[in-house]
C-alpha positions as CSV (number, residue, x, y, z in Angstrom):
1,M,24.4,-24.4,4.5
2,N,24.3,-20.2,4.1
3,V,26.5,-18.6,1.8
4,R,28.2,-15.6,3.3
5,R,27.0,-12.5,1.7
6,S,29.5,-9.3,1.4
7,V,28.5,-5.6,1.6
8,R,29.9,-2.2,1.2
9,I,28.6,1.0,2.8
10,V,28.5,4.4,1.1
11,G,27.8,6.7,3.9
12,P,29.3,5.3,7.1
13,G,27.1,7.8,9.3
14,R,24.6,7.1,12.2
15,A,22.3,4.5,9.7
16,G,24.9,3.2,7.6
17,G,27.2,2.7,10.8
18,A,24.3,0.9,12.3
19,M,23.5,-1.4,9.4
20,A,27.4,-2.2,9.1
21,R,27.8,-3.2,12.8
22,A,24.5,-5.2,13.1
23,L,25.4,-7.1,9.7
24,A,28.8,-7.7,10.6
25,D,27.4,-8.9,14.1
26,I,25.5,-11.9,12.2
27,G,28.1,-12.8,10.1
28,W,28.3,-11.0,7.1
29,Q,31.4,-9.6,5.2
30,V,31.2,-5.7,5.9
31,L,33.6,-4.4,3.8
32,E,35.7,-1.0,4.4
33,P,33.0,1.9,4.2
34,V,33.1,4.3,1.6
35,N,32.8,8.0,3.2
36,R,32.1,11.0,1.3
37,S,35.9,12.0,0.3
38,A,36.8,8.7,-1.6
39,D,36.0,8.0,-5.6
40,P,32.9,5.8,-5.2
41,T,33.4,4.3,-8.9
42,E,34.3,0.9,-8.1
43,V,32.7,0.2,-5.1
44,A,30.2,-1.9,-7.2
45,L,32.9,-4.5,-7.8
46,D,33.4,-7.9,-6.5
47,V,30.7,-7.4,-3.4
48,D,27.2,-8.7,-3.4
49,L,25.6,-6.0,-1.8
50,V,26.3,-2.0,-1.8
51,V,24.2,-0.1,0.5
52,I,23.9,3.8,-0.2
53,A,23.4,5.3,3.4
54,T,23.6,9.1,2.1
55,P,21.0,11.9,2.6
56,D,18.2,11.3,0.5
57,A,19.3,14.5,-1.9
58,A,22.5,12.6,-2.8
59,I,21.2,9.2,-3.5
60,A,21.0,9.7,-7.0
61,D,24.4,11.5,-7.6
62,V,26.2,8.7,-5.4
63,A,24.1,5.8,-7.4
64,R,25.2,7.5,-11.0
65,A,28.8,8.0,-9.7
66,I,29.1,4.0,-9.2
67,E,29.8,1.9,-11.9
68,P,27.0,-0.5,-12.6
69,S,27.9,-4.2,-12.1
70,S,25.6,-6.8,-13.7
71,T,25.6,-8.8,-10.1
72,T,25.5,-6.4,-7.4
73,V,22.7,-5.3,-5.8
74,V,22.6,-1.6,-5.1
75,A,20.2,-0.5,-2.4
76,H,19.5,2.4,-0.1
77,L,17.9,3.4,3.2
78,S,15.5,5.9,2.7
79,G,12.1,5.7,3.5
80,A,10.7,8.5,0.9
81,S,12.4,7.1,-2.2
82,G,12.2,3.8,-4.2
83,P,14.3,1.8,-6.2
84,A,14.3,4.0,-9.3
85,V,16.7,6.8,-7.6
86,L,19.2,4.1,-8.3
87,A,19.7,4.2,-11.9
88,P,21.5,3.0,-13.8
89,H,22.3,0.0,-11.8
90,P,20.2,-3.1,-13.0
91,H,19.8,-4.6,-9.4
92,R,18.0,-1.9,-7.7
93,A,16.4,-1.7,-3.9
94,A,15.0,0.4,-1.1
95,I,15.1,-1.0,2.4
96,H,14.2,1.2,5.6
97,P,14.6,0.2,8.5
98,L,11.6,1.3,10.6
99,T,13.4,2.2,14.1
100,S,15.4,5.5,15.5
101,M,18.7,5.0,15.4
102,P,20.2,8.1,17.2
103,T,23.8,6.6,17.0
104,A,25.3,3.7,15.1
105,D,25.6,1.9,18.6
106,I,22.2,2.2,19.5
107,G,20.6,1.5,15.6
108,A,22.9,-1.8,15.5
109,L,21.6,-3.2,18.6
110,R,17.9,-1.9,17.4
111,L,18.1,-3.4,13.9
112,R,18.6,-6.9,15.9
113,R,15.5,-6.7,18.4
114,S,12.5,-7.8,15.8
115,C,12.7,-4.5,13.8
116,W,10.5,-3.8,11.1
117,F,12.0,-3.1,7.5
118,A,9.7,-1.5,4.2
119,L,11.3,-3.2,1.2
120,D,11.1,-2.6,-2.7
121,A,13.2,-3.7,-5.2
122,E,13.2,-3.9,-9.2
123,T,14.2,-7.7,-9.9
124,P,13.7,-11.1,-8.0
125,E,17.9,-11.1,-7.2
126,S,17.7,-7.7,-5.7
127,M,14.3,-8.4,-3.5
128,D,16.2,-11.9,-2.2
129,C,19.4,-10.1,-0.9
130,L,16.8,-7.8,1.0
131,E,14.8,-10.9,2.6
132,S,18.2,-12.3,3.2
133,I,19.3,-9.3,5.6
134,V,15.6,-9.1,7.1
135,R,16.0,-12.8,7.9
136,D,19.7,-12.9,9.3
137,L,18.3,-9.6,11.2
138,G,15.7,-11.6,12.7
139,G,13.4,-8.9,11.8
140,R,10.3,-8.6,10.0
141,S,9.4,-6.9,6.4
142,F,6.6,-5.8,4.4
143,R,6.9,-4.2,0.9
144,V,6.0,-0.2,-0.1
145,D,6.2,0.2,-3.7
146,E,7.4,3.5,-5.5
147,S,3.6,5.1,-5.5
148,R,3.3,4.3,-1.9
149,R,6.7,5.5,-0.2
150,A,5.4,8.8,0.5
151,N,2.7,8.0,2.5
152,Y,4.6,5.3,4.3
153,H,7.5,7.8,5.2
154,A,4.8,10.3,6.4
155,A,3.3,7.8,9.1
156,A,7.0,7.0,10.3
157,A,7.3,10.9,10.6
158,I,4.0,11.3,12.5
159,A,4.8,8.1,14.5
160,S,8.5,9.0,15.5
161,N,9.4,13.0,15.0
162,H,6.1,13.9,16.0
163,V,5.6,12.2,19.0
164,V,9.0,13.8,20.2
165,A,7.2,17.4,19.3
166,L,4.1,16.4,21.1
167,L,6.4,15.5,24.2
168,G,8.0,18.8,23.7
169,S,4.5,20.4,24.6
170,A,3.8,18.3,27.1
171,E,7.2,19.2,28.9
172,R,6.4,22.6,28.7
173,V,3.0,22.3,30.2
174,A,3.9,20.3,32.9
175,A,6.6,22.6,33.6
176,D,4.2,25.2,34.8
177,A,2.6,22.5,37.1
178,G,6.2,21.9,38.4
179,V,6.3,18.4,37.3
180,P,8.9,16.9,35.1
181,I,8.7,15.0,31.5
182,E,10.4,11.8,33.5
183,A,7.0,11.8,35.6
184,Y,5.0,11.1,32.7
185,L,7.3,8.5,30.6
186,E,5.7,5.9,32.2
187,L,2.3,7.1,31.2
188,V,3.7,7.1,27.6
189,R,5.0,3.4,27.3
190,A,2.0,2.2,29.1
191,T,-0.1,4.0,26.2
192,I,2.1,2.6,23.5
193,D,1.5,-1.0,25.2
194,N,-2.1,-0.4,25.0
195,I,-2.2,0.3,21.2
196,E,0.0,-3.0,20.8
197,D,-2.5,-5.2,22.9
198,L,-5.7,-3.5,21.9
199,G,-5.5,-1.2,18.9
200,V,-5.6,2.5,18.3
201,A,-9.3,3.0,19.0
202,D,-9.7,0.9,22.0
203,A,-6.5,2.0,23.8
204,L,-8.2,5.7,23.6
205,T,-8.6,7.1,27.3
206,G,-9.2,10.7,28.7
207,P,-11.8,13.4,28.2
208,V,-12.4,13.2,24.7
209,A,-12.7,9.7,24.8
210,R,-15.5,10.2,27.1
211,G,-17.1,13.3,25.8
212,D,-16.0,15.8,28.8
213,W,-15.6,19.0,27.5
214,D,-16.0,20.7,30.4
215,T,-12.4,19.0,31.3
216,V,-11.3,20.1,27.9
217,A,-12.3,23.9,28.3
218,R,-10.3,23.8,31.6
219,H,-7.3,22.4,30.2
220,R,-7.5,25.1,27.4
221,A,-8.1,28.1,30.1
222,A,-4.8,26.5,32.3
223,I,-2.1,26.1,29.5
224,D,0.0,28.8,27.8
225,P,-2.0,30.4,24.9
226,S,1.5,29.6,23.0
227,E,0.3,25.8,23.5
228,L,-3.1,26.1,22.3
229,E,-3.0,25.6,18.4
230,L,-1.5,22.2,19.1
231,Y,-3.6,21.0,21.7
232,D,-6.8,22.4,19.8
233,A,-5.1,20.2,16.9
234,L,-5.1,17.0,19.0
235,V,-8.3,17.3,20.4
236,D,-9.8,17.4,17.0
237,A,-7.6,14.3,16.1
238,T,-8.7,12.5,19.3
239,R,-12.3,12.9,18.1
240,R,-11.7,11.5,14.8
241,V,-10.1,8.5,16.5
242,V,-13.5,8.3,18.4
243,D,-16.0,8.9,15.8
244,S,-14.1,6.4,13.3
245,S,-14.3,3.3,15.9
246,T,-18.1,4.3,16.3
247,Q,-18.7,5.4,12.8
248,R,-21.4,7.6,14.1
249,E,-20.7,11.4,14.0
250,S,-23.4,11.8,17.5
251,S,-21.6,9.3,19.4
252,L,-20.1,12.3,21.4
253,P,-21.8,15.5,22.7
254,P,-21.3,18.5,20.3
255,R,-17.9,20.1,21.2
256,P,-19.0,23.9,22.5
257,T,-17.8,26.8,20.1
258,D,-15.0,28.9,22.1
259,S,-16.6,32.2,22.8
C-alpha cells in the first residue's frame, strides 16, 4: 500500500501552483502554500517534501531561511541549478519538469501527461522522493548532475523559448505574403511528429537539405533585411544537421558567397 506523502510549496506561482495541483490530483497531501510575505522558517517541519518554486535568484536565500529538518526533503524546480544551492538542508534535490507551464492549470495538466523530468539528488532518500513524484504522475525521468545543468537548461531554452522566437520571425515574414501564422502551425506540428518518428536528421526537408541554394538566394532577396541575420544563422544550423548526418563536408554543393 502506498504511503500518502505530504508536500508544501514555497512560491505558489505558475510552476509551484501547477505542481501543487498536479500532486493534489494524484492523492498527495498538499499543505497550505507559502507566499513571499510569509515567514518560511518552519515550513520544513512535519512534512515529507518542501518544494521551493521561487525565481532562480531567490532559491538560495529562501533555502537558508528555512530551518533544516533531518527527515524532510527540500527540492527546487529550477532547470539551471542543482541541489547544492539548497544548503544547509541534508536532503537536497532538484526536479525540473521539461514542459511549458504558462498557467498553473495548464501546467498541472501537462505534468500528468507523460511529462519528462530532470532529476538530481544528494541522498538516496531525496532521490526516492523525486522518483515517487515522477512515478505517481505517470511521468518519465533522467538524471542531470550539477556539472551538466547549464547544458541541459540551454537545450530546454533552445527547444522552447527559441522556437517561439523562430515562429515570431515566421509570422513577420508570412505577413508580407498576406498569410496568417495559423496557416503554418500544422506544418510545425507535422515537423515535430517527424522528429519523434524519424529523428532530427531524417526529419529534415526543404532547400538546404536538397542543396538548392538558388531557392535560398530567392528567400534572402524576398524577406525583410531585418530578418536576414536570423535566416542566415538558421540556414547554417540546418546545414550542420545535414553534414552531421552524412559525415561528409562534400555532401552538398558549396553555398555561394553573397555578392
